[in-house]
N, C-alpha and C positions, 0 to 999 in steps of 0.2 A: 470404532471403525467397522467392526463386524456387525454390530447392531444396525448401523446405518446401511451397510451393504445389503442386508436382508430386506431392507425397505427401499432398495434402488436409489439410495442417496450416497454420493461420493463426498467424503470429507476432505476439504482443502485446508491444510495448515497455513498460517501466515507467520513467517519469521521476519520480523521487521528490521530493515537496514537501509541506510546507515543511521537514520534518526529513530526516534521513539524507542531508544535502546538503553535508557537509564538503568534499568534493572541489571542488564548484562554488564554495563560499565561499572555499576556499584560492586558487582562480584569480581570483575576483572578490570581494574582501573587502566591497565595498559592498552585496553581497546580504544581509549580516548587519546586525543592529541596532546593532552596536558598531563596524563598519568597521575591524577590526583584522586584520592579517595572521596567518593560522593555517597550520599544516602540514596536508598531506593525512593523513587518518587512517591510523594504522599498526596499530591494534588493533581487536578486536571491541568493540562496545558502542553505547550510545545517547548522543549528544552533545547538550548543552544549546544549543549554538550552531546555531540554525535560521534559515531565510530570513526576512527582515523583510518585512511586507506593504506595501512602498513601491511607488510607480509604477515605479521602476527595476527592482524585482524582477519585477513583472508584465510589463513590456516584455521583460525578459530571457527569462522563461519562455515568453512568446508567440513570441518569435523561435526558441527551441529547438524548441517544439512545431510551428512552421511547417515546420522541417526534418524533424522526425519524421514529420509527415503525408505528406510527399512520398516518404519511404522505405518506409513501412509502409501498404499499401493496405487492410488490414483495418479494420473499423468501430470497433474498440475500442482505446483507449489507457489504460494503467494509470497513475494519477497518485499512487500511494502513499498519503500522508496518515497513515501510522502513526508511532508512537514519536516524537512531536514535543513535547518538554518546553517549557513556556511560561515558563521562568525569564527568558530574555532579553526576551521580550515584556512580562512583568510589570514589568521594570525599565526599560523603554523609554518615555520621555516621549512619543515620537512615536506608538507603538502605543496607549498608554493614551488619548491625545488623539483618535486615530483611532477608537477604540472609541466614545468619547462622540459624535464627529461623526456616526458612522454609526448611532447609536442602538442599539448592541449592548450586551449585558448583561455579557459577560466575554470572557476569552481564548479560550474554547471557541467562542463565537459568532463571534469573529474568524477562527478557523480555518475555520468553516463558511462565512463570507463569502469567504475565500480560495479554498476548494474550489469554491464555487458560481460564483465569477467565472471560474475556469479552465474549469469545465464549460460555462458559457454561451459562452465563446470557442470551445471545441472543438465544441459542438453546432452553432454557426453555420458551422463548417467541415465539417459532415457526420459528425462523430465522436461517440462515446459514451465516458464515462469509467467505469473501475473503480477502486475504492479499498478499502483495508483498513478494518476495522470502526470505527476511530477517526473516520472521516468522519461517523459518526452523531452524534458529540459536537457539541452546539450547533445541531443541525438538519441533516438530510440533504439533499443537493442533489437536485433534483426527478427527474432521469433516471438517477442514478448506480446502478451495480451494486456491491453490497457483498461483499467477500471477508471471511468471518467466520473469524478465526484465534484469537481469545482465548476460544474456546469456540463454541457454536452460537447464543448469545443474540443476537449482532449480526445474524446471518442471519435469525433469527425476527423480530426487530424490523423489519428491512428488508422482509421478505416481507409482514408485517402492514401496512406503510405502502404496499404496492403496488409496491415496487422489486424488482428482481431481486437474488438472493443466490447466492453460491457458498460452499459449506461446506468449510472447510479448517482444522478445529480442531487445535491442537497435540497433543491427547490421542491422536489416531489418524492424523493426516495429515502429520506432520512426519517426513520420511524421513531427516533428518540425525541422528535419535535412534538410540540403540542398539536392535538388534532381538533381542538375546540377551544372554548374560552378557558384560559388558565385558571380562572377562579373556580371553575367546576371540574377541572381535570386533575388527575394525579400529577405529581411533580414530574417535570420533563426538562430537557436540556434548554429549551427555548424554541424559537422558530414557530412556524405555523404550517402544518402539513394537513390540509383538509382532504377528506376522503374522495370528493369529486375530482380534485386535482390529481390525486394518485391514479384513479381509474382512467382519467383523460390522457395521461402521459403516453406518448408514442415514442418508443426508443429508437425508431428509424427516422433520422433527420431528413427533411425534404431536400436539403442541399446535396445529398449524396446521389450518385448515379446508381442504377439498379445493381451494377457489378460491385460498386463500393459498399452498398447496403448489405451485401452478403457477409461483409466483415463484422457487422454488428451482431455479436454472438447472443445478445439478450440483455436483460435488465436485472438489477439486483436492488433489494431494499436493505438498508443498514439499520440495525438496532444496537447502537452502542449503549452499554449498560451502566455508565457512571451514576446515573440517576434512577436506575431501576432497582427496586428494593427486594422483589420476590417474583416467583413464577406467575402468579395471577396478574401482576403488573406487566410482565412480559407479554402475556396473552392479550391484555387490554391494548397495549401499544400496537401489537401486530394485527 
């Protein structure tokens, strides 16, 4: 953090919730709706086993975030929110009863409740949240910034609602994709992100009014590293 700050870079940690959390669930099985011991993930993918919206889970996450807050002075904390299948929630009597108790409509509104509750906690500590565009499902948290990765529609919707958005669509902004013929390129995730398409990308959609366009905070390129072997490979992809 100090090294980055000297170079005018702010480091934003991402604490993923409620999905992409198999490592946490492996260490603390009671975070899951089934409370069964699982192994730490050894392969790429999206797991159905996600955090259960219990008081235990919220206490756990608040404790983690309290530590994160002291380590990272920047105003923003990324809380993920993406790729969280609702299979375990749908099959959980606790979750379905909780949905009724809270007057929610479905599992998507339960995720919205989850994210809003975390946002409220962090806002009270002087922090703001960023989340992937799935945090729009079931209703967007009032002050959240949306990272639009499944296209630009999530960013458009967030900007129209008056929230900040960061455009990072897979079609142009995923730098773990091939950038040329796969036969002559180093190993990559897949896809096809050509240089001219990256340069041509305009993060301000034409469908927004000039006022709404002010809510597009910028753009971001993502270099996920499952297929990246070393730093020269990182530099090649960037």
